[in-house]
C-alpha positions in Angstrom: 0.0 0.0 0.0 1.1 3.6 -0.7 0.1 6.8 1.0 0.5 9.6 -1.4 0.2 13.1 0.0 0.4 16.8 -0.9 0.6 19.8 1.6 -1.0 23.0 0.8 -2.7 26.0 2.7 -5.4 28.7 2.6 -6.1 31.8 4.7 -9.3 32.6 6.2 -11.2 34.0 9.2 -13.5 32.5 11.6 -14.8 32.5 15.2 -16.1 29.7 17.4 -19.7 30.4 18.4 -20.3 30.1 22.1 -16.7 29.3 22.9 -15.7 30.3 26.4 -12.5 32.2 25.5 -10.7 34.4 22.9 -11.6 32.2 20.0 -15.2 33.4 20.2 -13.9 36.7 18.6 -13.3 37.0 14.9 -9.7 36.1 14.0 -7.8 34.4 11.2 -5.4 31.6 10.5 -3.2 30.5 7.6 -4.5 26.9 7.6 -2.0 24.1 6.9 -3.6 21.3 5.0 -2.3 17.9 4.2 -4.3 15.5 1.9 -3.4 11.8 1.7 -4.6 9.4 -0.8 -4.1 5.5 -0.1 -3.2 3.5 -3.3 -3.5 -0.3 -3.3 -1.5 -0.7 -6.4 0.4 1.4 -9.0 -0.6 2.4 -12.4 1.3 1.5 -15.6 3.7 4.5 -14.9 4.5 3.4 -11.4 2.3 6.0 -9.6 -0.4 5.6 -7.0 -2.0 8.8 -8.1 -0.5 11.5 -10.3 0.4 14.5 -8.1 -1.0 16.8 -10.7 -4.5 15.2 -10.5 -4.3 15.3 -6.8 -3.3 19.1 -6.8 -6.0 19.9 -9.2 -8.7 18.4 -7.2 -7.5 20.0 -3.9 -7.1 23.4 -5.5 -10.8 23.7 -6.2 -11.6 23.1 -2.5 -8.9 25.4 -1.3 -10.0 28.1 -3.6 -13.5 27.9 -2.2 -12.1 28.4 1.4 -9.4 30.9 0.7 -9.9 34.4 2.1 -13.5 33.9 3.2 -15.2 34.4 6.6 -15.7 30.7 7.3 -18.6 31.5 9.5 -20.6 32.8 6.5 -19.7 29.6 4.3 -22.7 27.5 3.7 -21.0 24.4 5.1 -20.7 26.1 8.5 -24.1 27.7 8.8 -25.0 25.3 11.5 -21.8 24.3 13.0 -18.6 25.9 14.1 -15.7 26.3 11.5 -13.4 24.4 14.0 -10.4 22.5 12.7 -12.3 19.3 13.1 -15.3 20.3 11.1 -13.0 21.9 8.4 -11.0 18.6 8.0 -14.3 16.7 7.7 -15.7 19.1 5.2 -12.5 19.0 3.1 -12.6 15.2 3.2 -16.2 15.0 2.0 -15.7 17.7 -0.6 -12.8 15.6 -2.2 -14.0 12.1 -1.5 -15.7 11.5 -4.8 -13.0 13.1 -6.9 -10.2 11.1 -5.2 -11.7 7.5 -5.1 -11.2 4.9 -7.8 -10.6 1.2 -7.9 -6.9 1.6 -7.2 -6.9 4.5 -4.7 -9.0 6.3 -2.3 -9.1 9.4 -0.1 -7.4 8.2 3.1 -6.9 11.3 5.4 -7.1 15.2 5.6 -4.8 17.0 8.1 -5.7 20.6 9.1 -3.6 22.8 11.2 -4.2 26.1 12.7 -0.6 26.5 13.5 2.7 24.5 12.7 2.2 22.8 16.0 -1.5 22.1 16.4 -3.9 20.2 14.1 -6.4 17.4 13.5 -6.4 14.4 11.3 -9.9 13.2 9.8 -10.0 9.9 8.1 -13.8 9.5 7.4 -15.1 6.0 7.9 -12.3 4.3 6.0 -10.7 1.4 7.9 -7.7 0.7 5.7 
């Protein structure tokens, strides 16, 4: 098995509704994102997934989130745009485009800083 990943980022503002602290106030982050695809076999060129295809799929989602107020994004109308919810949103937004017989979306890492973050793996068991 092969885990193929790319690292990217986006900048956005948010606040955590009803949070008992400073994060309840509007603030921003340069969010770090790592997308991992798990390949069970390689293609005829010896690749699990072409980095170019992976980057193109991820770019669409990052462009949708970049430089916005995440609290106003439709995905977060009824839930806080926490790192956990962002990771799940990105996973589900990419899942269809990054799933074939040979590979599937495995994990999304979202970090608010270089030293804090969350990894979401969906319901995948492998």
